[in-house]
N, C-alpha and C positions, 0 to 999 in steps of 0.2 A: 279458715285459719290454716296456715301451713303446718305440716306435721312436725317440722323442726321446732316451731314455736310451742306446740303442745308438749312435745317431749322435753324441751329445754325448761319450760315452766315446771313440769313435774320434777325434773332433776334438781333444779334450783330450790324448790320448796322442800324436797326430800332431804337435801344436804343442809338445809337451814340457813341459806344465804339470802341476803337482801341485795338485789341488783337493781339499780335505778338508772334511768337516763334523764339527767337534769339539763339536757341541752335543748335549746329552742328548736322547734321543728323547721323553722325557716333556714337554719344552717344546713346546707346541702353538700358542702365541701370542707374538708379539714384533714389535718394530720392528727391522728389520735395516738397519744403516747400512753402506755400502760406501764406502771412501775409500782413496786419493785418486781423484777423478774428474777426469781430465785429457784424455780423448779420446773420440771417438765409438765407438772400438773397445771401450770399457768396457761399453757396453750389450750388444754381441754376445757378448763373452767372459763377461759376467755372466749373461746368459740361458742360454748353453750350460753354464756352471758350475752353475747351479741345477738344470738338467735332469740333469747328471752326478751331482749330490748327491741326486737324487730329492726335491727340495724344491720344493713348489708355493708360489710367491710372487706377490704383486701388487707393482706398482711405480707410483710417481707420476711423471707426465710432463706438461709444460705442455700445456694444452688446445689450443693453436695447432697442435700436431703431429697432432691427430686429424682431419685433413682426409680427404675421401674419395679413394681407397679405403684409404689408409694407416691411417686410424683403425680400420678393421675389423681389420686385422692387429694393431695395437697392443693392442686389446681382447682379441683371441684369445690374445696372448702374456702377458696379465695386466695390461695398462696401465689405470690409473685417471687420467682427465683432471683436471688441477688448474688452477684459476683462481688464479694467484699473487698477484693483487691483493686477494684476500679471505683473507689469511693467518690471522687470528685465528679466524674462524668455521670455516675449513677444518680447523685442527688439532682443534677440538672434534668436528667431523663425522667425521673419520677415527678419532678415539679411540672414538666411539660404535660404529663398525663392528665393533670387537672384541666388543661385547656380542652381536652377531647371528651370530657364527661360533664353531663348536667349535674350529676351527683356522684361524689367520690369521697370515701373515707378510707384512708390507708393507715393501718395500725402498726406502730413501731414500738419495740422495747428499747429504750435508750441505752441500757447496759449492753445490749448486743449479744449477751450470753447469760447463762444462769449462774455462773460463778461470780465471786466477788471481783469487782473491777475498781480501779482507782479513779477512772474518769468515764463519764457517759460519752457515748458517741453522739455527736451534735448534728448529724445529718438531718434529723427530724426538724431542727430549727432552720437550717439552710433551705430545706424543702419548703417549709411553710412561708418563709420570707420570699423566696424566689417565686412560688406559686401564688403569693398574696392570699393565703388562706389562714384561718385561725388554727391554733393548736388546742385540741381537746385533751384535758387532763383526765385520764382514766386510772382507776385503782382496782386492785384485788387485795383487800386487807384481810388476811387470813385470821388474824387475832380476833377481829370483830365480825368476821363473816359478812362483810359489806363490800360492795364494789359497784362498778359501772362507770358511766361517762359523767363526770362530776362538774367540770368547770370549762368554760370557753376562755382561752387566753389568746389575746391578739398581740403578736410580737411587735415591738416598737422599732426594732433594728438595733437597739442598744443591748446586744447579746448578754453582756455581763450583768446588767440590772435585770433583764428578763429572766435569766437563769436563776438569779437569787430569789425572785418571786416564785418561780416554779419549784425550786428547792423547798421553800417555806411551805408550799402546798402539800408536799409529800412527807413532811416531818410527822412522825407518829404513825405512818402507814407501815404495816408489817407484812412482809412476804411470808411464804410458807417456810422458808429457811432464813430467818432474820439475820443470821450471822453472815450471810452472803449479800447483804443489802446495805450499802452506804451510798449516799448521793454526793458525788464529787464532780467538779467541772475542770 
């Protein structure tokens, strides 16, 4: 057993969280969205949760965070630097990454930041549709201390209806700072 799994199990249990992976093992590629994203603590808890679930994931983070030596650590943890000013080309480049991997989970926080936003960034949706992979709906519900990868969602291409269904899934899920969390499209 990996040391990260042992340590993460200990931390999750000590903190009193229930983290589960409800996704069938045959799913090897997906865009994983985790919401709501309202605190720096989300990254730490999320990283520990993925180790606890034994799921290897990559995550997108603004390229400005990849300064030395912090950038080395972020890459080791699965970080992929993102130039947020080149959104259109970025989603296509990320979608193409799925062609080069037998198994790939990329985790995205749709808010794109920890502060209250009026609209989610929809790159996760475009990536999933372009790469022809499902979207896994992940949560960190601080109020109930429950989280994990909870539901597989297959985008239909009808973004408006798909986003309504995704929004319904997240109703009642509370981030660490609930006042920063509203789901808008």
